[in-house]
KOLLO-161970 format. One record per residue: residue in one letter; x, y, z of N, C-alpha, C, O, CB in turn. Coordinates in steps of 0.001 Angstrom, whole numbers, padded with zeros to 6 digits, always signed. Glycine has a CB too. Layout:
N
AXYZXYZXYZXYZXYZ;...
//
This chain:
87
X+022406+001550+018572+021153+001736+019275+019990+001603+018283+020034+002154+017183+021122+003114+019987;X+018984+000887+018675+017823+000624+017827+016694+001576+018190+016305+001679+019353+017359-000843+017965;X+016179+002263+017196+015044+003164+017422+013872+002722+016566+014047+002181+015474+015424+004636+017104;X+012692+002956+017074+011482+002695+016315+010861+004034+015945+010819+004962+016752+010482+001809+017122;X+010386+004114+014729+009707+005314+014249+008280+004936+013886+007996+003794+013525+010452+005945+013025;X+007403+005898+013986+005981+005632+013780+005381+006595+012769+005716+007780+012738+005226+005725+015101;X+004499+006071+011956+003602+006885+011148+002241+006718+011806+001824+005598+012101+003594+006452+009602;X+001550+007822+012037+000313+007741+012816-000794+008575+012189-000551+009487+011399+000558+008199+014251;X-002009+008231+012568-003176+009007+012160-003940+009387+013424-004291+008532+014237-004089+008200+011158;X-004188+010676+013572-004982+011192+014683-006350+011596+014148-006512+011877+012960-004272+012399+015378;X-007326+011621+015044-008665+012066+014663-009178+013057+015695-009029+012862+016902-009636+010863+014529;X-009785+014125+015190-010429+015119+016047-011928+015071+015799-012404+015398+014712-009865+016550+015782;X-012651+014664+016810-014112+014652+016713-014643+016085+016627-015635+016353+015949-014737+013914+017929;X-013969+016992+017319-014384+018398+017376-014507+019018+015983-015470+019732+015701-013390+019202+018212;X-013537+018747+015119-013564+019321+013767-013743+018247+012684-013701+018546+011490-012275+020104+013507;X-013941+017007+013111-014159+015878+012202-013076+015794+011129-013369+015739+009935-015529+015993+011542;X-011816+015786+011579-010675+015728+010665-009657+014709+011143-009562+014388+012327-010019+017105+010529;X-008889+014208+010160-007763+013320+010432-006475+014095+010230-006418+015035+009438-007801+012061+009521;X-005447+013693+010953-004122+014282+010798-003122+013140+010693-003173+012198+011484-003772+015243+011990;X-002220+013212+009736-001213+012174+009520+000157+012756+009834+000486+013859+009396-001264+011628+008057;X+000958+012006+010598+002300+012455+010926+003224+011287+011193+002836+010125+011068+002269+013374+012122;X+004470+011614+011568+005421+010579+011969+006199+011085+013171+006295+012290+013403+006384+010202+010797;X+006753+010151+013933+007506+010524+015128+008323+009344+015631+008009+008187+015349+006561+011027+016230;X+009376+009653+016381+010153+008611+017053+009573+008340+018436+009810+007278+019011+011642+009019+017161;X+008815+009293+018974+008210+009130+020296+006723+009454+020183+006305+010605+020310+008909+010048+021363;X+005955+008427+019946+004526+008590+019660+003771+009257+020810+002974+010168+020583+003902+007238+019361;X+004016+008813+022027+003310+009389+023182+003570+010881+023329+002637+011669+023487+003723+008675+024460;X+004845+011266+023277+005191+012686+023427+004615+013524+022293+004181+014658+022499+006711+012860+023479;X+004617+012956+021105+004112+013697+019952+002614+013961+020083+002147+015063+019795+004402+012931+018658;X+001874+012963+020510+000428+013140+020691+000153+014150+021800-000754+014974+021687-000252+011790+021017;X+000943+014082+022874+000810+015074+023951+001000+016478+023397+000238+017390+023717+001833+014802+025082;X+002032+016645+022556+002308+017964+021990+001130+018452+021139+000753+019622+021199+003596+017925+021145;X+000558+017545+020350-000625+017924+019562-001752+018380+020491-002415+019380+020216-001102+016736+018678;X-001968+017664+021570-003087+017962+022472-002813+019107+023439-003727+019572+024120-003438+016738+023257;X-001580+019562+023506-001248+020739+024319-001269+022012+023476-001029+023105+023991+000133+020566+024974;X-001554+021873+022192-001578+023034+021308-000217+023427+020791-000048+024526+020263-002180+024190+022010;X+000764+022543+020934+002129+022839+020520+002386+022682+019034+003500+022918+018567+003061+021972+021259;X+001373+022287+018292+001510+022124+016846+000461+022997+016166-000740+022789+016340+001355+020621+016423;X+000916+023958+015404+000022+024935+014772-001077+024275+013945-002238+024678+014009+000822+025874+013891;X-000708+023266+013173-001680+022672+012247-002759+021835+012922-003748+021475+012284-000963+021822+011256;X-002583+021520+014205-003596+020705+014897-004228+021421+016089-005062+020848+016790-002973+019405+015368;X-003837+022654+016315-004303+023391+017492-005828+023489+017584-006391+023379+018674-003716+024779+017483;X-006491+023691+016456-007948+023877+016470-008734+022600+016727-009928+022662+017019-008389+024462+015171;X-008086+021442+016622-008813+020190+016749-008717+019503+018093-009244+018403+018262-008348+019273+015732;X-008056+020125+019052-007872+019508+020372-009221+019162+020974-010106+020017+020970-007089+020448+021319;X-009428+017981+021481-008465+016896+021682-008370+015967+020461-009351+015733+019755-008849+016086+022918;X-007169+015455+020243-006904+014476+019198-006748+013114+019842-006226+012992+020950-005642+014851+018377;X-007206+012089+019132-006963+010734+019630-006313+009924+018515-006603+010115+017333-008291+010055+020117;X-005441+009029+018913-004769+008196+017923-005721+007091+017484-006300+006382+018306-003449+007600+018493;X-005869+006963+016169-006772+005942+015637-006028+004887+014823-006597+003854+014467-007844+006592+014775;X-004746+005151+014529-003976+004211+013713-002499+004553+013830-002130+005724+013922-004436+004247+012223;X-001656+003528+013827-000221+003764+013707+000463+002537+013134-000037+001417+013243+000389+004128+015070;X+001614+002768+012522+002478+001713+012013+003871+001992+012545+004246+003153+012711+002460+001644+010440;X+004641+000953+012814+006005+001143+013304+007009+000737+012228+006759-000155+011418+006240+000329+014597;X+008148+001418+012247+009209+001205+011264+010557+001171+011973+010728+001745+013048+009190+002313+010177;X+011504+000489+011348+012847+000378+011920+013702+001602+011651+014748+001777+012276+013537-000843+011378;X+013269+002454+010725+014063+003648+010442+013163+004828+010068+012020+004669+009641+015067+003366+009311;X+013725+005988+010245+013000+007243+010017+012575+007391+008557+011473+007854+008262+013866+008437+010429;X+013452+006997+007663+013184+007132+006238+011907+006408+005818+011102+006958+005066+014358+006604+005441;X+011718+005187+006296+010514+004425+005951+009258+005055+006552+008201+005064+005921+010648+002978+006431;X+009376+005579+007766+008228+006239+008405+007826+007490+007622+006638+007752+007434+008560+006610+009873;X+008806+008251+007171+008527+009463+006392+007911+009106+005041+006970+009759+004590+009818+010284+006185;X+008443+008072+004404+007880+007634+003116+006409+007248+003265+005577+007601+002429+008684+006441+002554;X+006101+006524+004330+004719+006098+004554+003818+007305+004832+002698+007387+004328+004647+005097+005726;X+004328+008242+005646+003566+009462+005931+003254+010206+004631+002114+010612+004402+004350+010381+006904;X+004263+010383+003787+004068+011101+002523+003074+010373+001622+002243+011003+000969+005408+011272+001793;X+003165+009044+001591+002234+008259+000780+000797+008476+001258-000099+008735+000455+002598+006756+000836;X+000586+008368+002562-000768+008537+003104-001295+009948+002864-002469+010124+002538-000783+008225+004603;X-000439+010947+003021-000860+012330+002789-001172+012567+001314-002083+013324+000977+000227+013307+003261;X-000412+011917+000446-000615+012074-000989-001965+011503-001440-002536+011963-002429+000519+011396-001752;X-002463+010518-000724-003747+009917-001076-004877+010950-000999-005823+010897-001785-004050+008727-000149;X-004778+011872-000068-005777+012935+000122-007203+012400+000052-008091+013026-000528-005589+014028-000928;X-007401+011248+000645-008704+010611+000564-009162+010164+001938-008574+009267+002542-008664+009426-000395;X-010200+010787+002416-010771+010396+003705-011228+008941+003651-011074+008195+004618-011953+011323+004086;X-011790+008549+002514-012262+007180+002335-011108+006189+002511-011263+005166+003178-012911+007009+000943;X-009968+006488+001922-008793+005620+002039-008337+005519+003497-008009+004431+003971-007642+006150+001155;X-008316+006629+004194-007904+006644+005601-008865+005819+006445-008431+005023+007278-007833+008090+006133;X-010157+006000+006241-011167+005252+007001-011045+003751+006720-011161+002939+007638-012594+005749+006650;X-010812+003380+005463-010628+001964+005113-009398+001385+005799-009438+000269+006315-010505+001796+003590;X-008316+002136+005805-007082+001691+006450-007306+001453+007942-006871+000435+008482-005963+002725+006240;X-007974+002376+008599-008270+002255+010030-009194+001063+010273-008990+000302+011219-008915+003560+010571;X-010196+000901+009432-011152-000206+009582-010480-001559+009424-010767-002489+010178-012278-000074+008566;X-009588-001674+008451-008871-002943+008238-008041-003302+009460-008015-004458+009884-007964-002855+006992;X-007363-002309+010026-006515-002553+011192-007366-002932+012391-006978-003794+013178-005659-001317+011516;X-008516-002300+012537-009406-002558+013675-010043-003937+013614-010361-004523+014648-010491-001506+013736;X-010228-004453+012416-010915-005737+012276-009986-006935+012436-010443-008077+012394-011592-005807+010935;X-008711-006699+012614-007747-007798+012780-007820-008395+014148-007079-009329+014455-006340-007325+012517;
//
């Protein structure tokens, strides 16, 4: 069985913050964030997806998530989103 995994970036206008995560079911995961089911994103509801990448395996999605989180740079995140949007 073939599964797709995603690394994603959410944005909360309410608190002007980005959140980076990964999931096998992007829609359900975003719903959970917006229902308050995730402690680290509860204060920023509503969240909207501003970027995602798909991977053939969980390991690659996690590696990408860790890389993006390690950058700890809002500028880097905004550039990444802008590049994807301009395609």
